[in-house]
N, C-alpha and C positions, 0 to 999 in steps of 0.2 A: 664293279660291273653292275649295271642296272638290272633289276629283276621285275618281271610283271607276273602278278598272281591274280587268278580269276576265282571268284567264289563258286562253290558248288551248291549254294543254297537256292532253292527254287520256291515259287509260290509267293503270293502277296502277303505281307505282314498285316496283322490286325492293328489298326491305328485308332486312338481315341478321338472323339470329336474336338474340333477347334474351340477354344474359349472365346467369349466375348464379354463386354461389359454387362454387369448384372447377373452373371453366372454365379452359382454357389460352389464354393470350394470347401472341403472338409479338412480340418487340421488335426493330425493324429500325432501321438508320441509312442512310436513302436519300439524305442530303444531306451535312452537315458533321460533323466530329468534335465531341465534346462533353466537357464537364467531368464527371469521374468522381464528384466529390462530390455535385453536383446530381443526377446520374443515379441514384446510390444512394438518395438521399432520395425520388426519384420512384418507384423500384422498391418502396420500403417502403410508399408510398401504395397502389400496386396490390395488393401482398400483403395490406395491411390491408382491402382490399375482398373478400378471399377468393379472389383469382385466383391461378392457378399461372402464374408468369412463365417463359417460355422465351426465351433469348437467341439471336439469329441467329448463325450461324457467321461469324466475321470482323467482329463488331460493333465491335470496338475498333481496327480498322485505320485507318491514316492515309495519305493520298496528297495532300500539299499542303493545299489548302483543302477537300478531300473526305474522306469517311470510307471510303477504299478506292477501287479503280477502279470504272468503271461496271458491268462485268460482275459484279463481286463484290456490289455494292450491289443490283443488280437481282435477283441470285440469292437474296439474303436475302428479298426480298418474294415472289418466286415460290415459294421453298421453303415458306413459310407458307401461301400460297394453295393449294398442293398437299397440305399436311399435314392429314389429316382430323381431327386432334385439336384444331387451332387454331380458336378462335371469333372472335378479333379480332387485328388487326395494329396495334400501337401504335408510333408513331415516336419515336425517342430524342430527336431535335432537328431543327430546321429549318436555317436558315443559307442554304446554297445547294447545289444539285446534283440535286434531284429531277427536274427536267425533262430532265436528261441520260439518264435511264434509261427514259423513257416508252415508247420504241420496243421495249424489251426485255421488257415485262411481259406476262403471260398473262391477258388480259382475258376470253377465252372461258372459262377455267377458273374465274375469279372469278365470272362470271355463273352458271356451273353450280353452284357451291358458295359462296354469298355469305358473307363474313365482314365484321365491322365494322372499317373503316379509320379511324383517328383521328390528328389532328394539326392544325397550323395554320402560318401564315407560309409558308415555302418548300413545305410539304406541300400547299399550294393547287394545285401542279402535279399531284399525284396525285389530289386530289379532282376537278379539272376533267377529267383524262384518263379516270378511271374512269367518271364520269358520262357523258362524251361517248361512250365506247366500249361500255359495258354497262348504263347507266341505274341503277347501284346507288346507294342512299342511303349516304353516308359522313358522318363527324362532324367538324365544325370544333371542335376541342378542344385543351386543353393537350398539349404533348409531354411526354415523361417528365421531362426536365430542368426544365421549368417547373411540372410537377404538384407536385413536392416543395417548390417555392418559393412556390407560390400560396396563396391564402387558403382558408378553410374553404368559402366559397360556391362557389369554383371546383371543389373536390373533390366537394361534394355535387351540383353540377350535372353533372359528369362521370358520377358513379355513377347519378344519376337518368335521364339520357339513354340510358344503355346497359343498365341493369338493370331499370328499371320499365316498365310498360305505359302510363304517363301521357304525354300529349302535352306537348312543351316549350312554355313561354311565356317570352319575353324582354320585360322592361319597361325602357325607357330610364331610366337613373338621372337624367340631366339632359336631358330631351327637347328637341331642337332641330328644330322643324317648318320645313323649308325650303320645302315645298309641302304643303298640307293635303289630306287625303283618305284613302280606303281602297284597298287593292289585295289581290288574291288570286292566288297562283301558287306554283309550286315555288321554293324558295330556292336560289340558287346564288351562287358567287363565293368570296371570301376575301381574300387579300392582293392589293392593287391592282398592285403592281410585277410579281408573278408572272403575273397575268392579262394585263397589257400585254405581257409577254414571250412569252406563248403565242398572241397574236393572229396570225392567218394560218396557224396550224399545224392539223393534224388533231385536236389534243387540246383545242381550245377548243370548248366546248359551244354549241349553239344556245340563246341566252338569250331568244328571243321568248316573251312571256307570263310571264317569271320575275320574281321579286323579287330584285334584285341586292344582295348584301351586300358591303361593302368595309371594309377596315381597312389600316393601314400604320404604319411606324415610320421615323424619321429621314429623311423625305422632305419637303423644303421645299415650300411652296404652289405655286411655279412648276413643280416636278417633278410634283406631283400633277396640276396642270392639263395638263401635257404628256402624261402617261400616259392621262388621261381623253380628251384630244383624239385621241390615237393610236387608242384603242378606238373612238371615234366615227367617225373617218375610215375605219377598217377595217370599219365596219358591225356591229361586235360588240354595240353597245348599242341597236340598232334593235328596237322593239317591246317594250321592257321594261314590266312591269306596275307596278313600284315600286322604290324604292331604300331600303335600310337601311344606316346608317353606324355602324361600331363606333369603336374608339379610333384616334386618329392621334397616337401619342406621339412627342414630340420632332420635331414637324413644323411648328414655328413657331407663330404665334398661332392658336388654335382658330377664332376668328372669320374669319380669312383662309382657313382650310381649308374652312369651311362656305360661305364666299362663292364659292370655286372650284367646290365641288360644286353649289351652287345655280345657278351660271351654266352648268355643264356639262349639266345636265338641264332647263334652263329651257324649251327648245323641245319637250321630250318630253311635257309636260303630265301628268306622273305624280306621285304622292305621294313625297316624299322626307323621311325622318325620321332624325335623328342622335341620338347620346347613348347607344348601347348599350354595356354593359360587356363588350366582347369585343375581344381583340387583345393587343398587347404592353404589358406593365406593368399593375400592379394585378390585379384579378380578370379571369379569362378564362373566360366561361361557355360551356358545351358546347351545341351544337344540331345537328340533322340538315341536311345539304345534299341537295337533290334531292327534297324532300318538300313538298307544298303547305302553305302557311301564309297567314295574313291579317295584313296590315300596316294598323294603324289609328292615324293621327296624333292623333286626339282622345284616345285612352287611352294613347298612347305605347307601344304594344305590337306585338310580332311573335309571333303565336300559331299554332302548328302544329295541323293538323286531327287528327292521330293520332301515335302514338309512332313514332320512327325505327327501332325494331326490331320484329320480329314474334315472336309466340309460336312455339315450336318446331314445325316441320312445317307452318307456315301462311305464305302470301305476305305 
């Protein structure tokens, strides 16, 4: 049976200004250290888009499994939030560590002067916190180290989402309809493991009326089930409008992953669609988080109502 769900979210989201050639973007390392070769290739992609790349102070630091200590990594982000020249903050890599700096970030300053924040995987912690604290639209997008390794579709998608005034549309490559229907609401989410880790903290956004997007890597089906169950028991998944599933690479048999997801959301009575080319491995298409979209299982699409960026000087 097809289900139609309508968002309960009201009010206009806060969108960052649209990028153009010549803009300054700041590159930060809020999580793990990174491979310099892959990083340089990613920088070349950004430069090829006409952007002026500015590297954060201490970007190449290492402290065990982290890219420097917490204060240093938070300072990188805050410095670019406060820098009037910077139009976007692009994360060098995910890995682990972003959630350790959430309490140190200047969300009020980011709300006063929005910039585009991009990244995925561990950067989900930043996306969730920024949305919860100041309602700013951010971008689920390749990090610098994956931007250089990704395909042309990933690069075009990144540029279109940040530079153009067109609304994003994602079409599932191999649509898996776990529950049919349509849903409308702001899109939120990202990496499942990070969302589960944020449950119960002040940095987990209220997802009622939202379309939840999920992806992950190297998590077996029983672990995916455990994380979804944790989120359900914590009340984090109550009142969702719909669910969109990206890639679950190296997570065991795909049909088992889909079976887990279908079971997790069975009692919610909402549309659930898998097969989007977003996440770890292969293409990783860019889209805005925090902005209303329409999920339609008949067409296998997730279509946003407007661009994730705004024309300069407009909301």
